[in-house]
PQR file of N, CA, C, O and H, with PARSE charges and radii, in Angstrom:
ATOM      1  N   MET A   1      25.752  43.175 -11.336 -0.4000 1.5000
ATOM      2  CA  MET A   1      25.430  43.702 -10.030 -0.0000 2.0000
ATOM      3  C   MET A   1      26.365  44.284  -9.387  0.5500 1.7000
ATOM      4  O   MET A   1      27.556  43.984  -9.469 -0.5500 1.4000
ATOM      5  N   ALA A   2      25.856  45.225  -8.648 -0.4000 1.5000
ATOM      6  CA  ALA A   2      26.975  46.320  -8.147 -0.0000 2.0000
ATOM      7  C   ALA A   2      28.116  45.723  -7.212  0.5500 1.7000
ATOM      8  O   ALA A   2      27.930  44.736  -6.501 -0.5500 1.4000
ATOM      9  H   ALA A   2      24.889  45.469  -8.581  0.4000 1.0000
ATOM     10  N   GLN A   3      29.541  46.552  -7.299 -0.4000 1.5000
ATOM     11  CA  GLN A   3      30.348  45.558  -6.631 -0.0000 2.0000
ATOM     12  C   GLN A   3      30.072  45.792  -5.145  0.5500 1.7000
ATOM     13  O   GLN A   3      30.885  45.175  -4.457 -0.5500 1.4000
ATOM     14  H   GLN A   3      29.692  47.354  -7.876  0.4000 1.0000
ATOM     15  N   SER A   4      29.158  46.508  -4.416 -0.4000 1.5000
ATOM     16  CA  SER A   4      29.190  46.869  -2.929 -0.0000 2.0000
ATOM     17  C   SER A   4      28.003  45.154  -2.628  0.5500 1.7000
ATOM     18  O   SER A   4      28.150  44.411  -1.658 -0.5500 1.4000
ATOM     19  H   SER A   4      28.498  47.009  -4.975  0.4000 1.0000
ATOM     20  N   VAL A   5      27.234  45.002  -3.443 -0.4000 1.5000
ATOM     21  CA  VAL A   5      26.689  43.386  -3.398 -0.0000 2.0000
ATOM     22  C   VAL A   5      27.381  42.573  -3.663  0.5500 1.7000
ATOM     23  O   VAL A   5      27.597  41.701  -2.822 -0.5500 1.4000
ATOM     24  H   VAL A   5      27.114  45.606  -4.231  0.4000 1.0000
ATOM     25  N   SER A   6      27.709  42.546  -4.326 -0.4000 1.5000
ATOM     26  CA  SER A   6      29.026  41.352  -4.872 -0.0000 2.0000
ATOM     27  C   SER A   6      29.370  40.975  -3.499  0.5500 1.7000
ATOM     28  O   SER A   6      29.054  39.936  -2.920 -0.5500 1.4000
ATOM     29  H   SER A   6      27.533  43.254  -5.010  0.4000 1.0000
ATOM     30  N   ARG A   7      30.283  42.279  -2.913 -0.4000 1.5000
ATOM     31  CA  ARG A   7      31.222  41.677  -2.087 -0.0000 2.0000
ATOM     32  C   ARG A   7      30.407  41.556  -0.787  0.5500 1.7000
ATOM     33  O   ARG A   7      30.968  41.059   0.190 -0.5500 1.4000
ATOM     34  H   ARG A   7      30.539  43.123  -3.384  0.4000 1.0000
ATOM     35  N   ALA A   8      29.291  41.917  -0.704 -0.4000 1.5000
ATOM     36  CA  ALA A   8      28.112  41.700   0.685 -0.0000 2.0000
ATOM     37  C   ALA A   8      27.943  40.029   0.870  0.5500 1.7000
ATOM     38  O   ALA A   8      27.972  39.400   1.928 -0.5500 1.4000
ATOM     39  H   ALA A   8      28.835  42.321  -1.497  0.4000 1.0000
ATOM     40  N   LEU A   9      27.749  39.494  -0.560 -0.4000 1.5000
ATOM     41  CA  LEU A   9      27.479  38.260  -0.606 -0.0000 2.0000
ATOM     42  C   LEU A   9      28.620  37.332  -0.804  0.5500 1.7000
ATOM     43  O   LEU A   9      28.389  36.135  -0.635 -0.5500 1.4000
ATOM     44  H   LEU A   9      27.725  40.006  -1.419  0.4000 1.0000
ATOM     45  N   HIS A  10      29.696  37.666  -1.103 -0.4000 1.5000
ATOM     46  CA  HIS A  10      31.039  36.883  -0.804 -0.0000 2.0000
ATOM     47  C   HIS A  10      31.371  36.753   0.697  0.5500 1.7000
ATOM     48  O   HIS A  10      31.822  35.730   1.212 -0.5500 1.4000
ATOM     49  H   HIS A  10      29.884  38.638  -1.241  0.4000 1.0000
ATOM     50  N   ALA A  11      31.069  38.029   1.408 -0.4000 1.5000
ATOM     51  CA  ALA A  11      31.513  38.300   2.842 -0.0000 2.0000
ATOM     52  C   ALA A  11      30.494  37.225   3.583  0.5500 1.7000
ATOM     53  O   ALA A  11      30.905  36.593   4.557 -0.5500 1.4000
ATOM     54  H   ALA A  11      30.703  38.861   0.990  0.4000 1.0000
ATOM     55  N   ILE A  12      29.227  37.053   3.112 -0.4000 1.5000
ATOM     56  CA  ILE A  12      28.171  36.687   3.843 -0.0000 2.0000
ATOM     57  C   ILE A  12      29.194  35.073   3.572  0.5500 1.7000
ATOM     58  O   ILE A  12      29.839  34.773   4.577 -0.5500 1.4000
ATOM     59  H   ILE A  12      28.893  37.565   2.321  0.4000 1.0000
ATOM     60  N   LYS A  13      29.343  34.220   2.518 -0.4000 1.5000
ATOM     61  CA  LYS A  13      29.709  33.062   2.530 -0.0000 2.0000
ATOM     62  C   LYS A  13      31.000  32.759   3.157  0.5500 1.7000
ATOM     63  O   LYS A  13      31.227  31.853   3.960 -0.5500 1.4000
ATOM     64  H   LYS A  13      28.819  34.464   1.702  0.4000 1.0000
ATOM     65  N   ARG A  14      31.843  33.656   2.678 -0.4000 1.5000
ATOM     66  CA  ARG A  14      32.898  33.399   3.809 -0.0000 2.0000
ATOM     67  C   ARG A  14      32.792  33.490   5.277  0.5500 1.7000
ATOM     68  O   ARG A  14      33.686  32.984   5.956 -0.5500 1.4000
ATOM     69  H   ARG A  14      31.659  34.392   2.026  0.4000 1.0000
ATOM     70  N   TYR A  15      31.832  34.059   5.817 -0.4000 1.5000
ATOM     71  CA  TYR A  15      32.161  34.120   7.191 -0.0000 2.0000
ATOM     72  C   TYR A  15      30.988  33.460   7.976  0.5500 1.7000
ATOM     73  O   TYR A  15      30.649  33.441   9.159 -0.5500 1.4000
ATOM     74  H   TYR A  15      31.106  34.469   5.266  0.4000 1.0000
ATOM     75  N   ASN A  16      30.380  32.782   6.500 -0.4000 1.5000
ATOM     76  CA  ASN A  16      29.089  32.153   7.223 -0.0000 2.0000
ATOM     77  C   ASN A  16      28.159  32.736   7.944  0.5500 1.7000
ATOM     78  O   ASN A  16      28.066  32.527   9.154 -0.5500 1.4000
ATOM     79  H   ASN A  16      30.655  32.798   5.539  0.4000 1.0000
ATOM     80  N   ALA A  17      27.429  33.466   7.346 -0.4000 1.5000
ATOM     81  CA  ALA A  17      26.880  34.648   8.256 -0.0000 2.0000
ATOM     82  C   ALA A  17      25.478  34.267   8.713  0.5500 1.7000
ATOM     83  O   ALA A  17      24.628  33.920   7.894 -0.5500 1.4000
ATOM     84  H   ALA A  17      27.504  33.636   6.363  0.4000 1.0000
ATOM     85  N   ARG A  18      25.248  34.328   9.964 -0.4000 1.5000
ATOM     86  CA  ARG A  18      23.629  33.805  10.426 -0.0000 2.0000
ATOM     87  C   ARG A  18      22.816  34.758   9.815  0.5500 1.7000
ATOM     88  O   ARG A  18      22.961  35.951   9.551 -0.5500 1.4000
ATOM     89  H   ARG A  18      25.939  34.610  10.629  0.4000 1.0000
ATOM     90  N   PRO A  19      21.524  33.575   9.582 -0.5600 1.5000
ATOM     91  CA  PRO A  19      20.212  34.360   8.833  0.2800 2.0000
ATOM     92  C   PRO A  19      20.283  35.943   9.239  0.5500 1.7000
ATOM     93  O   PRO A  19      20.476  36.863   8.444 -0.5500 1.4000
ATOM     94  N   GLU A  20      20.090  36.056  10.605 -0.4000 1.5000
ATOM     95  CA  GLU A  20      19.573  37.327  10.655 -0.0000 2.0000
ATOM     96  C   GLU A  20      20.851  38.546  10.555  0.5500 1.7000
ATOM     97  O   GLU A  20      20.778  39.718  10.924 -0.5500 1.4000
ATOM     98  H   GLU A  20      19.932  35.308  11.251  0.4000 1.0000
ATOM     99  N   GLN A  21      22.155  37.748   9.856 -0.4000 1.5000
ATOM    100  CA  GLN A  21      22.953  39.013   9.430 -0.0000 2.0000
ATOM    101  C   GLN A  21      23.076  38.990   7.809  0.5500 1.7000
ATOM    102  O   GLN A  21      23.847  39.742   7.213 -0.5500 1.4000
ATOM    103  H   GLN A  21      22.214  36.795   9.557  0.4000 1.0000
ATOM    104  N   ILE A  22      22.236  38.051   7.161 -0.4000 1.5000
ATOM    105  CA  ILE A  22      22.673  38.109   5.858 -0.0000 2.0000
ATOM    106  C   ILE A  22      21.309  39.050   5.279  0.5500 1.7000
ATOM    107  O   ILE A  22      21.218  39.237   4.066 -0.5500 1.4000
ATOM    108  H   ILE A  22      21.610  37.440   7.645  0.4000 1.0000
ATOM    109  N   ASP A  23      20.515  39.486   5.997 -0.4000 1.5000
ATOM    110  CA  ASP A  23      19.344  40.636   5.547 -0.0000 2.0000
ATOM    111  C   ASP A  23      19.834  42.057   5.633  0.5500 1.7000
ATOM    112  O   ASP A  23      19.458  42.926   4.846 -0.5500 1.4000
ATOM    113  H   ASP A  23      20.589  39.334   6.983  0.4000 1.0000
ATOM    114  N   GLN A  24      20.758  42.283   6.699 -0.4000 1.5000
ATOM    115  CA  GLN A  24      21.222  43.214   7.103 -0.0000 2.0000
ATOM    116  C   GLN A  24      22.633  44.037   6.118  0.5500 1.7000
ATOM    117  O   GLN A  24      22.914  45.173   5.734 -0.5500 1.4000
ATOM    118  H   GLN A  24      21.063  41.577   7.338  0.4000 1.0000
ATOM    119  N   ALA A  25      23.213  42.672   6.041 -0.4000 1.5000
ATOM    120  CA  ALA A  25      24.391  42.951   5.172 -0.0000 2.0000
ATOM    121  C   ALA A  25      24.002  43.454   3.837  0.5500 1.7000
ATOM    122  O   ALA A  25      24.601  44.424   3.374 -0.5500 1.4000
ATOM    123  H   ALA A  25      22.984  41.749   6.352  0.4000 1.0000
ATOM    124  N   ILE A  26      22.978  42.833   3.127 -0.4000 1.5000
ATOM    125  CA  ILE A  26      22.376  42.958   1.666 -0.0000 2.0000
ATOM    126  C   ILE A  26      21.882  44.377   1.339  0.5500 1.7000
ATOM    127  O   ILE A  26      22.115  45.043   0.331 -0.5500 1.4000
ATOM    128  H   ILE A  26      22.492  42.044   3.503  0.4000 1.0000
ATOM    129  N   LEU A  27      20.781  44.843   2.956 -0.4000 1.5000
ATOM    130  CA  LEU A  27      20.736  45.927   2.782 -0.0000 2.0000
ATOM    131  C   LEU A  27      21.594  47.195   2.789  0.5500 1.7000
ATOM    132  O   LEU A  27      21.478  48.214   2.109 -0.5500 1.4000
ATOM    133  H   LEU A  27      20.592  44.302   3.776  0.4000 1.0000
ATOM    134  N   SER A  28      22.504  46.863   3.754 -0.4000 1.5000
ATOM    135  CA  SER A  28      23.487  47.888   3.705 -0.0000 2.0000
ATOM    136  C   SER A  28      24.387  48.126   2.448  0.5500 1.7000
ATOM    137  O   SER A  28      24.783  49.161   1.912 -0.5500 1.4000
ATOM    138  H   SER A  28      22.598  46.035   4.307  0.4000 1.0000
ATOM    139  N   ALA A  29      24.546  46.969   2.205 -0.4000 1.5000
ATOM    140  CA  ALA A  29      25.120  46.986   0.356 -0.0000 2.0000
ATOM    141  C   ALA A  29      24.289  47.781  -0.806  0.5500 1.7000
ATOM    142  O   ALA A  29      24.826  48.323  -1.773 -0.5500 1.4000
ATOM    143  H   ALA A  29      24.224  46.129   2.640  0.4000 1.0000
ATOM    144  N   ILE A  30      22.917  47.757  -0.549 -0.4000 1.5000
ATOM    145  CA  ILE A  30      22.206  48.070  -1.635 -0.0000 2.0000
ATOM    146  C   ILE A  30      22.257  49.690  -1.508  0.5500 1.7000
ATOM    147  O   ILE A  30      22.400  50.489  -2.433 -0.5500 1.4000
ATOM    148  H   ILE A  30      22.481  47.318   0.236  0.4000 1.0000
ATOM    149  N   ASN A  31      22.049  50.063   0.357 -0.4000 1.5000
ATOM    150  CA  ASN A  31      22.328  51.424   0.581 -0.0000 2.0000
ATOM    151  C   ASN A  31      23.371  52.170  -0.011  0.5500 1.7000
ATOM    152  O   ASN A  31      23.264  53.321  -0.433 -0.5500 1.4000
ATOM    153  H   ASN A  31      21.932  49.414   1.109  0.4000 1.0000
ATOM    154  N   VAL A  32      24.648  51.281  -0.027 -0.4000 1.5000
ATOM    155  CA  VAL A  32      25.736  52.092  -0.198 -0.0000 2.0000
ATOM    156  C   VAL A  32      25.759  52.311  -1.796  0.5500 1.7000
ATOM    157  O   VAL A  32      26.106  53.379  -2.300 -0.5500 1.4000
ATOM    158  H   VAL A  32      24.735  50.346   0.316  0.4000 1.0000
ATOM    159  N   THR A  33      25.412  51.346  -2.430 -0.4000 1.5000
ATOM    160  CA  THR A  33      25.152  51.254  -3.777 -0.0000 2.0000
ATOM    161  C   THR A  33      24.337  52.603  -4.800  0.5500 1.7000
ATOM    162  O   THR A  33      24.705  53.213  -5.805 -0.5500 1.4000
ATOM    163  H   THR A  33      25.130  50.478  -2.020  0.4000 1.0000
ATOM    164  N   LEU A  34      22.915  52.664  -3.826 -0.4000 1.5000
ATOM    165  CA  LEU A  34      21.893  54.113  -4.041 -0.0000 2.0000
ATOM    166  C   LEU A  34      22.967  55.126  -3.780  0.5500 1.7000
ATOM    167  O   LEU A  34      23.126  55.969  -4.663 -0.5500 1.4000
ATOM    168  H   LEU A  34      22.616  52.169  -3.010  0.4000 1.0000
ATOM    169  N   CYS A  35      23.734  55.188  -2.715 -0.4000 1.5000
ATOM    170  CA  CYS A  35      24.021  56.752  -2.474 -0.0000 2.0000
ATOM    171  C   CYS A  35      25.200  56.796  -3.418  0.5500 1.7000
ATOM    172  O   CYS A  35      25.627  57.927  -3.652 -0.5500 1.4000
ATOM    173  H   CYS A  35      23.606  54.503  -1.997  0.4000 1.0000
ATOM    174  N   LEU A  36      25.695  55.970  -3.896 -0.4000 1.5000
ATOM    175  CA  LEU A  36      26.806  56.056  -4.434 -0.0000 2.0000
ATOM    176  C   LEU A  36      26.452  56.276  -6.043  0.5500 1.7000
ATOM    177  O   LEU A  36      27.347  56.662  -6.795 -0.5500 1.4000
ATOM    178  H   LEU A  36      25.349  55.051  -3.707  0.4000 1.0000
ATOM    179  N   ALA A  37      25.153  56.023  -6.527 -0.4000 1.5000
ATOM    180  CA  ALA A  37      24.600  56.035  -7.780 -0.0000 2.0000
ATOM    181  C   ALA A  37      23.903  57.584  -7.950  0.5500 1.7000
ATOM    182  O   ALA A  37      23.884  58.306  -8.947 -0.5500 1.4000
ATOM    183  H   ALA A  37      24.427  55.709  -5.916  0.4000 1.0000
ATOM    184  N   SER A  38      23.457  57.764  -6.872 -0.4000 1.5000
ATOM    185  CA  SER A  38      22.678  58.968  -6.624 -0.0000 2.0000
ATOM    186  C   SER A  38      23.809  60.252  -6.513  0.5500 1.7000
ATOM    187  O   SER A  38      23.310  61.247  -5.988 -0.5500 1.4000
ATOM    188  H   SER A  38      23.473  57.177  -6.063  0.4000 1.0000
ATOM    189  N   GLY A  39      24.981  60.377  -6.841 -0.4000 1.5000
ATOM    190  CA  GLY A  39      25.934  61.355  -6.029 -0.0000 2.0000
ATOM    191  C   GLY A  39      25.936  61.861  -4.746  0.5500 1.7000
ATOM    192  O   GLY A  39      26.204  63.015  -4.410 -0.5500 1.4000
ATOM    193  H   GLY A  39      25.386  59.568  -7.268  0.4000 1.0000
ATOM    194  N   GLY A  40      25.539  60.687  -3.870 -0.4000 1.5000
ATOM    195  CA  GLY A  40      25.563  61.134  -2.369 -0.0000 2.0000
ATOM    196  C   GLY A  40      24.455  61.771  -1.956  0.5500 1.7000
ATOM    197  O   GLY A  40      24.450  62.497  -0.962 -0.5500 1.4000
ATOM    198  H   GLY A  40      25.322  59.750  -4.142  0.4000 1.0000
ATOM    199  N   ASP A  41      23.313  61.519  -2.776 -0.4000 1.5000
ATOM    200  CA  ASP A  41      21.822  62.185  -2.017 -0.0000 2.0000
ATOM    201  C   ASP A  41      21.268  60.869  -1.397  0.5500 1.7000
ATOM    202  O   ASP A  41      20.944  59.856  -2.015 -0.5500 1.4000
ATOM    203  H   ASP A  41      23.317  60.929  -3.584  0.4000 1.0000
ATOM    204  N   ASP A  42      21.226  61.059  -0.199 -0.4000 1.5000
ATOM    205  CA  ASP A  42      20.829  60.066   1.028 -0.0000 2.0000
ATOM    206  C   ASP A  42      19.342  60.099   0.694  0.5500 1.7000
ATOM    207  O   ASP A  42      18.663  59.086   0.857 -0.5500 1.4000
ATOM    208  H   ASP A  42      21.488  61.882   0.303  0.4000 1.0000
ATOM    209  N   ARG A  43      18.870  61.119   0.279 -0.4000 1.5000
ATOM    210  CA  ARG A  43      17.585  60.560   0.096 -0.0000 2.0000
ATOM    211  C   ARG A  43      17.198  59.332  -0.588  0.5500 1.7000
ATOM    212  O   ARG A  43      16.347  58.639  -0.029 -0.5500 1.4000
ATOM    213  H   ARG A  43      19.422  61.942   0.147  0.4000 1.0000
ATOM    214  N   VAL A  44      17.767  58.875  -1.908 -0.4000 1.5000
ATOM    215  CA  VAL A  44      17.355  58.053  -2.558 -0.0000 2.0000
ATOM    216  C   VAL A  44      17.672  57.112  -1.915  0.5500 1.7000
ATOM    217  O   VAL A  44      17.127  56.135  -2.429 -0.5500 1.4000
ATOM    218  H   VAL A  44      18.458  59.438  -2.361  0.4000 1.0000
ATOM    219  N   ALA A  45      18.549  56.673  -0.629 -0.4000 1.5000
ATOM    220  CA  ALA A  45      18.364  55.571  -0.089 -0.0000 2.0000
ATOM    221  C   ALA A  45      17.824  55.210   0.815  0.5500 1.7000
ATOM    222  O   ALA A  45      17.720  54.084   1.301 -0.5500 1.4000
ATOM    223  H   ALA A  45      18.991  57.467  -0.211  0.4000 1.0000
ATOM    224  N   GLU A  46      17.160  56.846   1.311 -0.4000 1.5000
ATOM    225  CA  GLU A  46      16.103  56.666   2.476 -0.0000 2.0000
ATOM    226  C   GLU A  46      15.009  56.198   2.177  0.5500 1.7000
ATOM    227  O   GLU A  46      14.356  55.443   2.897 -0.5500 1.4000
ATOM    228  H   GLU A  46      17.245  57.761   0.916  0.4000 1.0000
ATOM    229  N   GLY A  47      14.545  56.781   0.576 -0.4000 1.5000
ATOM    230  CA  GLY A  47      13.500  56.189   0.187 -0.0000 2.0000
ATOM    231  C   GLY A  47      13.377  54.858   0.078  0.5500 1.7000
ATOM    232  O   GLY A  47      12.427  54.304   0.632 -0.5500 1.4000
ATOM    233  H   GLY A  47      15.075  57.395  -0.009  0.4000 1.0000
ATOM    234  N   PHE A  48      14.387  54.074  -0.709 -0.4000 1.5000
ATOM    235  CA  PHE A  48      14.251  52.728  -0.685 -0.0000 2.0000
ATOM    236  C   PHE A  48      14.021  51.942   0.847  0.5500 1.7000
ATOM    237  O   PHE A  48      13.335  50.927   0.970 -0.5500 1.4000
ATOM    238  H   PHE A  48      15.158  54.525  -1.158  0.4000 1.0000
ATOM    239  N   ASN A  49      14.653  52.547   1.840 -0.4000 1.5000
ATOM    240  CA  ASN A  49      14.317  51.818   3.151 -0.0000 2.0000
ATOM    241  C   ASN A  49      13.236  52.051   3.605  0.5500 1.7000
ATOM    242  O   ASN A  49      12.792  51.244   4.422 -0.5500 1.4000
ATOM    243  H   ASN A  49      15.209  53.372   1.740  0.4000 1.0000
ATOM    244  N   ALA A  50      12.249  53.496   3.158 -0.4000 1.5000
ATOM    245  CA  ALA A  50      10.878  53.503   3.293 -0.0000 2.0000
ATOM    246  C   ALA A  50      10.141  52.538   2.693  0.5500 1.7000
ATOM    247  O   ALA A  50       9.052  52.237   3.182 -0.5500 1.4000
ATOM    248  H   ALA A  50      12.610  54.152   2.495  0.4000 1.0000
ATOM    249  N   ASP A  51      10.623  51.897   1.529 -0.4000 1.5000
ATOM    250  CA  ASP A  51       9.449  51.141   0.565 -0.0000 2.0000
ATOM    251  C   ASP A  51       9.814  49.416   1.521  0.5500 1.7000
ATOM    252  O   ASP A  51       8.876  48.662   1.782 -0.5500 1.4000
ATOM    253  H   ASP A  51      11.507  52.142   1.132  0.4000 1.0000
ATOM    254  N   VAL A  52      10.894  49.158   1.810 -0.4000 1.5000
ATOM    255  CA  VAL A  52      11.228  48.056   2.208 -0.0000 2.0000
ATOM    256  C   VAL A  52      10.741  47.886   3.862  0.5500 1.7000
ATOM    257  O   VAL A  52      10.452  46.792   4.347 -0.5500 1.4000
ATOM    258  H   VAL A  52      11.656  49.770   1.598  0.4000 1.0000
ATOM    259  N   ALA A  53      10.710  49.150   4.606 -0.4000 1.5000
ATOM    260  CA  ALA A  53      10.055  49.370   6.131 -0.0000 2.0000
ATOM    261  C   ALA A  53       8.213  49.168   5.417  0.5500 1.7000
ATOM    262  O   ALA A  53       7.490  48.603   6.238 -0.5500 1.4000
ATOM    263  H   ALA A  53      10.944  50.039   4.212  0.4000 1.0000
ATOM    264  N   LEU A  54       7.710  49.433   4.494 -0.4000 1.5000
ATOM    265  CA  LEU A  54       6.478  49.885   4.373 -0.0000 2.0000
ATOM    266  C   LEU A  54       6.247  48.558   3.628  0.5500 1.7000
ATOM    267  O   LEU A  54       5.077  48.266   3.875 -0.5500 1.4000
ATOM    268  H   LEU A  54       8.297  49.892   3.827  0.4000 1.0000
ATOM    269  N   SER A  55       6.760  47.650   2.874 -0.4000 1.5000
ATOM    270  CA  SER A  55       6.548  46.640   2.300 -0.0000 2.0000
ATOM    271  C   SER A  55       6.721  45.459   3.168  0.5500 1.7000
ATOM    272  O   SER A  55       5.968  44.507   2.965 -0.5500 1.4000
ATOM    273  H   SER A  55       7.711  47.887   2.673  0.4000 1.0000
ATOM    274  N   GLY A  56       7.692  45.376   4.200 -0.4000 1.5000
ATOM    275  CA  GLY A  56       7.548  44.575   5.184 -0.0000 2.0000
ATOM    276  C   GLY A  56       6.792  44.359   6.354  0.5500 1.7000
ATOM    277  O   GLY A  56       7.016  43.419   7.117 -0.5500 1.4000
ATOM    278  H   GLY A  56       8.303  46.150   4.364  0.4000 1.0000
ATOM    279  N   ARG A  57       5.898  45.202   6.522 -0.4000 1.5000
ATOM    280  CA  ARG A  57       4.993  45.231   7.715 -0.0000 2.0000
ATOM    281  C   ARG A  57       3.642  44.318   7.724  0.5500 1.7000
ATOM    282  O   ARG A  57       2.999  43.935   8.701 -0.5500 1.4000
ATOM    283  H   ARG A  57       5.716  45.966   5.903  0.4000 1.0000
ATOM    284  N   GLY A  58       3.399  44.077   6.281 -0.4000 1.5000
ATOM    285  CA  GLY A  58       2.431  43.415   5.649 -0.0000 2.0000
ATOM    286  C   GLY A  58       2.875  41.742   5.328  0.5500 1.7000
ATOM    287  O   GLY A  58       2.144  40.799   5.024 -0.5500 1.4000
ATOM    288  H   GLY A  58       3.922  44.389   5.488  0.4000 1.0000
ATOM    289  N   PHE A  59       4.273  41.789   5.513 -0.4000 1.5000
ATOM    290  CA  PHE A  59       4.312  40.473   4.742 -0.0000 2.0000
ATOM    291  C   PHE A  59       4.204  39.147   5.339  0.5500 1.7000
ATOM    292  O   PHE A  59       4.584  38.786   6.453 -0.5500 1.4000
ATOM    293  H   PHE A  59       4.867  42.555   5.759  0.4000 1.0000
ATOM    294  N   GLY A  60       3.698  38.566   4.536 -0.4000 1.5000
ATOM    295  CA  GLY A  60       2.964  37.025   4.831 -0.0000 2.0000
ATOM    296  C   GLY A  60       1.636  37.337   5.228  0.5500 1.7000
ATOM    297  O   GLY A  60       1.124  36.319   5.696 -0.5500 1.4000
ATOM    298  H   GLY A  60       3.389  38.860   3.631  0.4000 1.0000
ATOM    299  N   LEU A  61       0.726  38.465   5.246 -0.4000 1.5000
ATOM    300  CA  LEU A  61      -0.246  38.648   5.468 -0.0000 2.0000
ATOM    301  C   LEU A  61      -1.593  38.550   4.415  0.5500 1.7000
ATOM    302  O   LEU A  61      -1.750  39.442   3.581 -0.5500 1.4000
ATOM    303  H   LEU A  61       1.142  39.291   4.865  0.4000 1.0000
ATOM    304  N   ARG A  62      -2.029  38.033   4.457 -0.4000 1.5000
ATOM    305  CA  ARG A  62      -3.032  37.687   2.855 -0.0000 2.0000
ATOM    306  C   ARG A  62      -4.480  37.836   3.622  0.5500 1.7000
ATOM    307  O   ARG A  62      -4.894  37.346   4.672 -0.5500 1.4000
ATOM    308  H   ARG A  62      -1.901  37.308   5.134  0.4000 1.0000
ATOM    309  N   HIS A  63      -5.122  38.789   2.577 -0.4000 1.5000
ATOM    310  CA  HIS A  63      -6.471  38.972   3.371 -0.0000 2.0000
ATOM    311  C   HIS A  63      -7.625  38.166   2.091  0.5500 1.7000
ATOM    312  O   HIS A  63      -8.834  38.089   2.312 -0.5500 1.4000
ATOM    313  H   HIS A  63      -4.786  39.187   1.724  0.4000 1.0000
TER
END
């Protein structure tokens, strides 16, 4: 697991994060990891964010 994600998980536990804070902390850590792994290409993280946004729109809706 990437160090930034591990740190986010430790911070969530240490500071007893509220449920609405957990998603933001993990997504932020993933974005940092993607930017670092891509050599600073923010389009990689933006692509990930777009995928998450598209997936989340229909979450829970089953037809």
